[in-house]
C-alpha positions in Angstrom: 102.4 78.1 92.5 105.1 80.6 93.4 107.3 82.2 91.0 110.1 84.2 92.6 112.3 86.6 90.8 115.5 88.8 91.5 114.6 90.8 88.6 110.9 91.3 88.6 109.5 94.7 89.8 105.6 93.7 90.1 104.7 91.0 92.5 101.2 89.5 92.6 100.6 88.4 96.1 97.8 86.2 96.3 96.0 84.1 98.6 96.2 80.2 97.9 95.7 78.0 94.7 92.2 76.9 94.2 91.3 73.5 93.0 92.0 74.2 89.2 95.4 75.8 89.9 96.4 73.2 92.2 95.7 70.6 89.5 97.6 72.5 86.7 100.5 73.7 89.0 100.2 76.9 87.1 99.2 79.9 89.4 96.1 81.9 88.0 95.6 79.4 85.2 91.9 79.9 85.7 89.1 82.4 85.0 90.3 84.6 87.9 93.6 84.5 86.2 92.2 85.7 83.0 90.6 88.6 84.8 93.5 89.6 86.8 95.6 89.8 83.4 92.9 91.8 82.1 93.0 94.1 84.9 96.8 94.5 84.6 96.6 94.9 81.0 98.9 92.1 80.1 98.7 88.7 78.4 100.0 85.4 79.6 103.5 85.7 77.9 104.1 88.8 80.2 102.3 87.7 83.3 104.3 84.3 83.4 107.7 85.9 82.6 109.4 86.0 86.1 111.7 88.6 84.8 108.6 90.7 84.8 106.2 89.5 87.4 106.8 87.6 90.6 103.7 85.5 91.9 103.7 84.6 95.7 100.4 83.3 97.4 100.0 83.2 101.0 99.8 79.4 100.9 101.4 77.0 98.5 98.7 74.4 98.4 94.9 74.3 97.9 93.7 74.5 101.6 90.5 72.6 101.1 86.9 73.7 101.1 84.8 74.8 103.9 81.1 73.6 104.7 79.8 76.1 102.3 82.0 74.9 99.7 84.2 78.2 99.6 87.9 77.8 99.8 89.3 77.7 103.4 91.9 80.3 104.4 95.5 79.8 103.4 97.3 77.6 106.0 99.0 79.9 108.6 102.2 77.6 108.9 102.9 78.5 105.3 103.0 82.5 106.0 104.7 81.9 109.2 107.3 79.7 107.9 108.6 81.5 104.7 106.6 84.6 103.8 108.8 87.0 105.2 112.0 85.4 103.9 110.7 85.3 100.4 110.1 89.1 100.2 113.4 89.8 101.9 115.1 88.2 98.9 113.2 90.3 96.3 114.1 93.8 97.4 113.9 95.1 93.8 110.0 94.8 93.9 108.4 98.2 93.4 104.8 97.5 93.4 102.8 94.7 95.3 99.3 93.9 94.7 97.8 92.2 97.6 94.8 90.3 96.6 92.1 89.7 98.9 91.9 89.8 102.6 94.6 87.4 103.8 97.3 89.1 101.7 96.1 92.4 102.6 96.4 91.7 106.3 100.0 90.2 105.8 101.4 93.1 103.4 99.3 96.1 104.9 99.5 95.1 108.7 97.9 97.7 110.9 97.4 100.1 108.1 94.7 97.4 106.5 91.1 98.4 106.8 88.2 96.3 108.2 87.0 94.9 105.0 88.5 94.2 101.6 86.0 96.8 100.1 87.2 99.5 102.7 90.9 98.7 101.9 90.3 98.8 98.0 88.4 101.9 98.4 91.3 103.7 100.1 94.0 102.2 97.5 95.6 105.6 97.2 96.7 105.4 100.9 98.9 102.5 100.2 101.0 103.7 97.3 103.5 103.5 95.8 104.6 100.1 96.9 101.0 98.5 97.4 98.0 98.4 95.3 95.3 96.3 97.2 92.8 94.4 94.8 89.7 92.5 95.4 89.9 88.8 94.3 89.5 88.5 90.6 86.9 85.6 91.2 83.6 85.3 89.3 82.3 85.4 92.9 83.1 89.1 93.2 81.1 90.1 89.9 78.5 91.7 91.9 81.0 93.8 93.9 82.5 95.0 90.8 79.2 96.2 89.5 78.4 97.9 92.8 81.7 99.6 92.8 82.4 101.1 89.2 84.9 103.4 90.4 87.4 100.5 90.6 87.1 100.0 86.7 87.1 103.8 86.3 89.8 104.8 88.7 92.0 101.6 90.0 92.3 99.9 86.7 93.8 102.7 84.5 96.2 103.3 87.5 97.2 99.7 87.6 97.6 99.3 84.0 100.0 102.3 83.8 102.1 101.2 86.5 102.3 97.6 85.3 103.4 98.9 81.9 106.0 101.4 83.5 107.4 98.7 85.5 107.7 95.8 83.1 109.1 98.0 80.4 112.5 98.1 81.9 
């Protein structure tokens, strides 16, 4: 689920694997991953090239489902045990993409807004190191329709930066 790299300059900082990813052992090997790669403007060959892209979730394992059938939050002990140490080993990262609430809280700290929507709307405030994104899940399709500025403003910037950083 984790793809660390001493060379990658872009990091996808996700939440935790879902049921499909837990079964496959490959991060973002589901429809969310397809949408994320589309947002980034790259295919699987570049996305899974650890010389180009690091992938570090908040938790290594599927955290289970809550009573409503949604994924539970990433397990706290994973973050507390290894997350800071992992990022200390990758000082070369230039762009970190915190995806979803838990990753945004960790990476943006006190600068994080009250909600993912507010954080993503203020995306320019976190540049150049961080570009917060909503989760690319199908469950956020309504959010994407209600927020057309995301596709019009954030995605072109994201694609340009990813291309710039993976080209060298």
